[in-house]
C-alpha positions in Angstrom: -11.4 110.4 -113.2 -11.3 108.4 -110.1 -8.1 110.2 -109.4 -9.5 113.6 -110.0 -12.8 112.3 -107.6 -10.2 111.6 -104.8 -8.4 114.8 -105.2 -11.5 116.9 -105.0 -12.6 114.8 -101.8 -9.2 115.5 -100.2 -9.3 119.2 -101.4 -13.0 119.3 -99.7 -11.8 118.0 -96.4 -8.6 120.3 -96.4 -10.3 123.5 -97.6 -13.4 123.1 -95.1 -11.3 122.0 -92.3 -13.4 118.8 -91.7 -11.7 117.0 -88.9 -14.2 114.3 -88.4 -14.5 113.3 -92.1 -11.9 111.4 -94.2 -11.8 111.8 -97.8 -12.8 108.1 -97.9 -15.6 108.8 -96.0 -17.1 110.7 -98.7 -19.5 109.3 -101.1 -18.9 110.3 -104.9 -22.3 110.3 -105.9 -24.0 111.6 -102.6 -25.3 115.2 -102.5 -22.7 117.6 -100.8 -25.4 119.7 -99.2 -28.2 119.3 -96.7 -28.9 115.8 -96.6 -25.5 114.5 -97.8 -22.3 116.0 -96.6 -24.2 118.6 -95.0 -22.2 121.5 -96.4 -23.6 125.2 -96.3 -23.3 128.2 -98.5 -20.3 129.6 -96.8 -18.4 126.2 -97.5 -19.8 126.2 -101.2 -17.9 129.7 -101.5 -14.7 128.2 -99.6 -15.2 125.1 -102.0 -15.2 127.4 -104.8 -12.5 129.3 -104.1 -10.4 126.1 -103.3 -11.5 124.5 -106.8 -10.5 128.0 -108.6 -7.2 127.9 -107.0 -6.4 124.2 -107.7 -7.9 123.8 -110.9 -8.1 127.0 -112.6 -12.0 126.4 -113.0 -14.6 129.6 -112.9 -17.8 129.3 -110.9 -19.4 131.8 -112.8 -23.1 131.3 -114.5 -26.4 131.3 -113.4 -27.5 129.7 -109.9 -29.1 126.6 -111.3 -25.7 125.7 -113.4 -23.6 126.1 -110.3 -26.0 124.4 -108.2 -25.7 121.7 -110.7 -21.9 121.4 -110.6 -21.8 121.4 -106.8 -24.3 118.6 -106.5 -21.6 115.9 -105.7 -18.3 114.9 -105.8 -19.2 113.2 -109.2 -20.6 116.4 -110.6 -17.7 118.6 -109.9 -15.3 116.3 -111.2 -17.1 116.2 -114.5 -17.0 120.2 -114.6 -13.3 120.1 -113.9 -12.7 117.3 -116.5 -14.6 119.5 -118.8 -12.7 122.4 -118.2 -9.4 120.6 -118.6 -10.7 119.4 -122.1 -11.8 122.7 -123.3 -8.4 124.4 -122.1 -6.3 121.8 -123.5 -8.0 121.8 -126.8 -7.8 125.8 -126.7 -3.8 125.5 -125.7 -3.3 122.8 -128.3 -4.9 124.9 -131.1 -2.6 127.7 -130.0 0.3 126.0 -129.7 -0.3 124.4 -133.1 -0.7 128.2 -134.5 2.6 129.0 -132.9 4.5 126.1 -134.0 3.0 126.9 -137.6 4.2 130.5 -137.6 7.5 129.6 -136.5 8.4 127.3 -139.4 10.5 129.3 -142.2 8.8 127.5 -145.3 
């Protein structure tokens, strides 16, 4: 999970052009908005697009769920990890069905 958290920190810095902030300076558990890193709603939109491009995640859902996902680097990493696990399970089931269908017996 630490590698994913680091990747998200680097994505935050690069996608939001935070020139005065290094990925190492971002606290994994600190809030990303207001009193934490100080991001705003425009930053949230840009970060959401960057996360969608990089990890294929969708930020749809109700406002409170999206806000909870964006609370910190840790919550974003957990969301991405859950997305990967769900897609891996779905892809594994689909691949298993394809392999079973391809068997001649």
